[in-house]
C-alpha positions, 0 to 999 in steps of 0.5 A: 528542540521545539525548533528542530522539530520545526524543521523536521515538520517542514521537510515532511510537508515539503517530502508530501508536497513533491510526492503529491504533485508528482516532483517525485516518487514516493515510498510510504512504508520507507517513510512510516519507518522513518516517522516511527523511529524519528517518533519513537526517539522523542518518545523515549525522550519524553518518558526519560529526560523532559517528563521527569525534568518536569515533575522535578521542577513542579516538586521543587516549586512545591517545596520552595511554596512550602518553606516560603508558607512555613516561614511566613508562618513562624512570622504569625502570619497564616494567609497567604494569597500565593497559588502555585497550582496554575504555575505548577501545571503550566510546568508539567505541560507538554511543549507543542514539539513532543506533543506532536511527536512523543504524543503521534508514536503509538498512532503511528506504529500502529499504522506502520505495524498494521500495514507491514504486516495485515492490511494495505489500501490500495487505489485502482489507478486504471482501467486494466482490471475492469470489469473487475475493479474500476476505477476509483476503487479503494481496495484492501490487500492481504500482506500475510496471505503469501508470507510474511515480509519484513517491511520497506526492503519486503523479504519474505521471512515466514513463508505462507501460500503460494499464488495461485493461479486466478488471484488479483494480486498488488506488487512491485512493477518489475521495471520501476519498483517505485510503482504498484501494479494490481493484476491477476495471475494467469501463470505459476511456476512452471506453466506454459501461457499463450495468449493468441488470438485474444484466447488466453492458452495453458499448458497446451489447453484453452481456458475456457470461457463464457459469453455472458448475456447482454447489456455487458459492461457500460464504458462511461467514457466511449458510451459504449456496452462491451461483451463481458466473459466469464473464465475460469483460471483454477477453481477461481471464476471471475469476469473479463473484456475481450474486444475484437475491435481493440486487438492490439498486435506485438510489435518486434520481438526486439522491443520486449526486453527483460529478464527471462526474455527467452522464455518467450515467443512472439509473432504478430498475433500471440505470445507463449512463454513457459513462467520461470522459478520463483516467477509469475505470469499476470494479465490484466481482466481488460484483456485488450487494454491492460499492459502487463507480462505480455509486454514487460514479462514475468513478476519475480516472487519478492515484487509481490505486495499482498492478495487483493481481496476487498473493496472497502470504498468508491466514493462514486459507487457505493455500492462496490464495496464488498468482496470481489474474484 
């Protein structure tokens, strides 16, 4: 069993190493599920086989010692130097391969359940949500706000709230569901969303924005300040970046292929989409530097991971810690 456990840990190290180096894409939920099952098997084996066997061996050692002492006593020998306590402790000691499997089962199970049904950490990988979220922000995602979903397969079993305009959510990228994205909901089922002349329109009405006073957002890469606007979607007010100098024209219509593509109309300066049932239209707050639903289409409900709501750490700027809209 020790050799088998060593092989399993070696395979885990290779998997995590390749994941870290970008050799392949990992599925952390699936990995936690497998680890929970494997450590559960070891835990059950320890509880019902290995631990009882060790206790029985220790009891047999004590029985033999007592029998030997009784035999010596009949021969008039009352002083026996043999001490079986250390031998008994060695027999009862848990081997390393059980300590590192069965002993970790409660911890791994707790992490798996917490991450699957309550809160999941997420690291902001890009600047598409600036100025709301910055690269390096470590955030928490509420997994139950939009309903309880089975881990690994992400199937909703208990409904809760529906995503609302203005919510910041983490979801599985429709073109590659092994990758998680974070964007803001700007369109819910039935909405007509239009982005034209760097302005957002919903159901024929321009979404109100207000220019905030200088200095604005300072970009450390370009060493420039950018104008920040306050936007209101539904009841949620948040900040966005719109850079007239970074206006990105849309390419030919045939470039954008995705489910329900027929719901969208493209021109060089605008895109207008009707959000289908069970889907959502997402955009980044950094409007001119975000790959979002304008380019790759709608996000189905089954791809939703949870609602982002709190920055719990940014090692480069501790003042980032706190809730956000």
